C-alpha positions as CSV (number, residue, x, y, z in Angstrom):
1,M,0.0,0.0,0.0
2,L,1.2,3.6,-0.7
3,T,0.6,6.7,1.2
4,L,-0.3,9.9,-0.6
5,S,1.0,12.9,1.3
6,G,0.3,16.5,0.6
7,L,-1.9,19.5,1.4
8,V,-5.6,18.9,1.5
9,K,-7.1,21.6,-0.7
10,N,-10.8,20.6,-0.8
11,A,-13.2,18.0,0.5
12,I,-16.7,18.2,-1.2
13,Q,-19.6,16.1,-2.4
14,I,-20.3,16.5,-6.1
15,P,-24.0,16.5,-6.7
16,P,-25.7,14.0,-9.0
17,S,-25.9,15.0,-12.8
18,T,-27.0,13.6,-16.1
19,N,-24.7,12.7,-19.0
20,R,-25.8,15.0,-21.8
21,K,-25.0,12.4,-24.6
22,T,-26.4,9.2,-23.1
23,G,-28.9,10.5,-20.5
24,E,-27.3,8.3,-17.9
25,I,-27.7,9.6,-14.3
26,I,-24.3,10.0,-12.6
27,P,-24.8,9.6,-8.8
28,A,-23.4,12.0,-6.2
29,R,-19.8,11.3,-5.2
30,C,-17.4,12.5,-2.5
31,V,-14.0,13.9,-3.5
32,V,-10.9,15.0,-1.7
33,Q,-8.4,17.1,-3.5
34,V,-4.7,16.7,-2.4
35,E,-1.9,19.0,-3.7
36,V,1.3,17.0,-4.0
37,K,4.8,17.8,-5.4
38,D,5.9,15.8,-8.5
39,R,9.4,14.6,-9.1
40,R,10.3,18.0,-10.5
41,G,9.0,19.9,-7.5
42,L,5.9,21.1,-9.3
43,D,2.5,21.1,-7.7
44,Q,0.0,18.6,-8.8
45,L,-3.7,18.3,-7.8
46,V,-4.8,14.7,-7.1
47,N,-8.6,14.0,-6.9
48,L,-9.5,11.1,-4.7
49,T,-13.0,9.6,-4.6
50,V,-13.9,8.7,-1.0
51,P,-16.9,7.1,0.7
52,D,-17.5,10.3,2.8
53,H,-15.9,13.7,2.5
54,R,-16.8,15.0,5.9
55,P,-13.8,13.4,7.8
56,Y,-11.5,15.3,5.5
57,E,-13.1,18.7,6.0
58,A,-11.1,19.2,9.2
59,L,-7.9,18.5,7.3
60,M,-8.4,21.3,4.6
61,G,-5.4,23.6,4.6
62,K,-3.3,21.0,6.5
63,E,-0.8,18.4,5.5
64,A,-2.2,14.9,5.5
65,S,-1.2,11.3,4.6
66,I,-3.9,9.1,3.0
67,P,-3.5,5.4,2.3
68,V,-4.1,4.8,-1.5
69,H,-3.6,2.2,-4.2
70,A,-2.1,3.3,-7.5
71,Y,-3.0,2.3,-11.0
72,A,-1.8,3.5,-14.4
73,P,-4.6,3.6,-17.0
74,G,-2.3,4.6,-19.9
75,A,0.8,6.7,-19.1
76,S,-0.1,8.7,-15.9
77,V,-0.4,7.2,-12.5
78,S,-3.8,7.5,-10.8
79,F,-4.8,6.9,-7.1
80,V,-7.8,5.4,-5.3
81,L,-8.4,5.4,-1.6
82,A,-7.1,2.2,0.1
83,Q,-9.9,0.6,2.2
């Protein structure tokens, strides 16, 4: 398991929406945004889907370490919350 460490920038619930092309209903989801430094020292914003955003609201503006799993759908690495 990996740990994603960085500055928690946001913790929100994205409301449900409808896909304009297919009409599919997209359910609400909770997202935490973490600002991390890449290998060059540049800031990168990582969006993590989480079961509940409320525990992360207290961490906004603070450094945090979040357990994640990594996957690479193509060339860039993406992260999901480890449970």
